[in-house]
N, C-alpha and C positions, 0 to 999 in steps of 0.2 A: 504493500500500500504506500510505500515511500514515494512513488512516482505519480500517485493519484492526486487529483485536484478536487477540493470541496469548496463550494461557494455558497454563502448564505446572505440574503438581502432582507433587511427588516424595514418596514414602512408602517409606523404607528403600531397597530395590532395585527398587521398582515406580514407573513413571513414566506419567502420563497427560497428554496435551496435546491442544489443539484450537485452532482459529482460524476467523475469519470468512472467511479466504482459504485454500482448499485447497492452494494452491501453497506457502504458508508451512509447512504441516504436512509436506509432502513434503520440503522443503529441510531442516527440522529433523530429520526421521527419517534422512535421508542423513548429515547431520552427526554425529548421535549414534552411528549404527552404524559410522561411520568412526573415531571417536575412542574408542569403548568396545565391549567385547564384549557385545553385546546382540542381542535379536531383536525384530522388530516383529510384534505379534499381530494388528494390524488395528483395525477399529472397536471401540470400547469396548462390551462386553456384560456384563462381570463385573469387579468390583473390591472388594476388602476385604469380601467377604461380601454385597455388593450386586449385584443384577441390574439392568442398565440397558437400556431399550428406547428407541432414538432414532427418533422418528417425524417426519414432516413438520410435524405440529401442535405438537410439543414433545418433552420427555424425561420418561420414567416410570422411577422408581427404586423397587424393591421387594426383598423378601427371602424369596421363596417357598421356594427350595431350603434356605436356612438354617433357616427355620421348620420345614419338614418333617423335616429332619435332627435338629433339637432335639427335636421330639416323639418321634421314633423313639428317640433316645438315652435319654430318660426313660420309654420304654414308654407313651407317651400318644398314639401315632398312631391308636389305635382309640377314643379317649375321645369322650364325647358333647360336641359343640360347644355354645357358649353365646355370646350376643350382646354381653355386657359383661364387662370384665376384673375387676370387683369388685362384690360385692353391696352394695346401699344400706345394709344394716344392719351391715356389717363395721367392727369397731373393733379395730385391732391395738395391743397394748401388750406389756408385759413377760411377761404370762401366766405368773406364777410357779408356778401349780398345774398347768400343762400338761405333756404328755409331751415330754421333750427330744429334739431332733434336732441332731446335731453339737455345736456349742458352746452357743449360747444360743437359737436358734430353737426354738419349741414346735410342738405339733400344730396350733394355730390358724394359725400362719405357713405351714406346709406346705400347709394347706387353701387358703389365699389364693393361694399360688403355683400350685397345681393349677388354680385357677379361671382364672388368667392363661393357662395353657397351653391350657385349653379354649377360651378366647377366640381364641388364636392358631390353633387348629384351625378355628375358624369364619371366620377372616380371613387365610388364608395369602398371598393375592395382593394384599391392600390395600397401597398404597404412596403415594409423593409424586409429584404431577404438576406439571411446570414447563412451562407453555405457551410456545410460541415467540412472540416479539414482544410480550409483555405489557408494558405501561407500568409503570415503577417510580417515576417522579417524583411525589412527593407522595401516594403510595398505600401507604406503609409504615405498618402499624398494629401496635401492641403491645398485648396484652390482659393485664392482671394480675389476680390474685385472691389473697386471703389467707384463712386459717382461723385466727382469733385464739384464744388460750388465755390465761386469766387468770394462770396460773402459769408457763407455758412460752413459748418463742419461737413466734411465728406461723409457719405454713407458707405461703410465697408461690410463685406460679408465673407464668410469662410465656411467650408465644410471639411470634415475630417474623417478619413477612411482608414480602416484596417483591411488591407487587400482591396476587395471591391465592396466591402461592407461599410455603410455609412453609420458612424457612431456618435457624431455630434455636429451641430451646425449653428450658425449665428448670423445676424444681420443687424447692424446698429450704427448710429452716428458716432463719429470720432469725437473725442473730448477736446479737440483743438482744431484751429483753422489752418489748413495747409496752403502754401503759396503756389503749389504746382501739383499736377497729377502724379508725377514721380514721387513727390514727398508724401502725398496721401497714400499711395500704394506701399511706400516704404514703411509708413507708420502701421498700416494694416498688416504688413508682413511681420512686424514686431509683435503685434497683438496675437497673431496666429502662432508665432514662435512660442510665446508664453503658454498658450493652450496645449501645444504639442509636447512641451517639456513636462507639463502637469500630467498629461496622459502617459507619457513615457515613464514617469515615476510611478504612476498607478499600476502600470503593467508589470513593474518589477515585483509587486506583491504576488503576481501569478507566475513568476519565474520567466517572464518574457523580457529579454534585453534587446533594445534597438539602438542603432547608431546611424548617423548620417541620414536622418529622416527626410524624405523629399518634401519640399514646400514649393508649390507651383504658383507663379505670379505671371500675369500677362503683360506686365510693364517691364520692358528690358532695362530701362534706366534705373528702376528701383532695384533690380537684381544686381546691377553694376555697383550701385551705392553701397550694397552690403559688403563689398570688397574694397571700395575706394570712396569712403563717405566724405560728404562736404556740407552736411547740414548739422543742426544743433545736436549736442551730445546726448540730450534726453531721448533721442530716437535710436541710439546706437546699440540697444539691447540685442537686436538680431545680429548685428555685425559681429559681436563678441562670440555668439554661439555658432555662427558660420565659421569663424576662425578656429573655434575649438573642435569643429567637426560634428557637433550635435545635429546640425541642420544642414541640408543640402538644398540651397535656394536655386530654383531653375525657372527658366522662362517657358510659358505655355502659350500656344496660339489662341487668339481671341475666339476663334470658332470652336475651340476645344474647352472653353472656360465654363465648366459645369456650374459654378456658383452664380452665374448670371440669373438663374431662376430665383435666387433669393434677393437680388438687388435691382432688377429692372424688368419691365413688362416685355415679353417676347411674343412674336407672332406664332401662329399655330404650328408651323413646320419646325421651328427651332425649339419651342417648348416641348413638343411631343418627342423630339429626338432625344432630349435630355431625360425625359420622363421614363423612357424604356431602357436607358443605358445603364 
């Protein structure tokens, strides 16, 4: 049993656990039911709104029931489905002249939300696939993307993968104003670097050691800055880790930029291409 792995996750009064050795699961279950008043439900199929299908080839996580309940709650279960969550010409702002909804949202905002619900109607069973036995060593890629604004902070996004399995993603405004697209991308790369190092450290608890983790950025100038920096020292966090060999910062073509689905509205052909990749 020295080479077996046992994992236990506790969320308030819900516990899920699993192991590479079925005997360990049975022993843990007996121990917990003996010490605490609890019941064993069996193989994990539903947890925190997620539906889980455990197959021989891997594990599939999706939210079909939650999605259908959400559509029914807002009386959108009979709406016309649509293939993308946002129109390419959508621009959301304060909309001072719009009709109010609740506190600040206006008519344009509720229209945008309804579009998202129509997209959910089209994709209720889409989920995340985690294939069994997929290699993780040196196959972790991060893709970042920024939308610069001359007067406001840029919006940057990133998605983090183990092999082909998506494990984390984000999209948010940067906490400072950049003077150029390259600087905005460089800052986003630093933020992604920090997330990768956190995940790298977490994986050590499971006996997985990674080095030179690929980080993909579609701005060639930002990639060069990591090795030949010319901007404020507060953004040099990623340069240090590139120098140490923790991170391998590489350029990726714009057409291959997966994270665009988190930061910008795409047309049907481009969005659906990412959706099935």
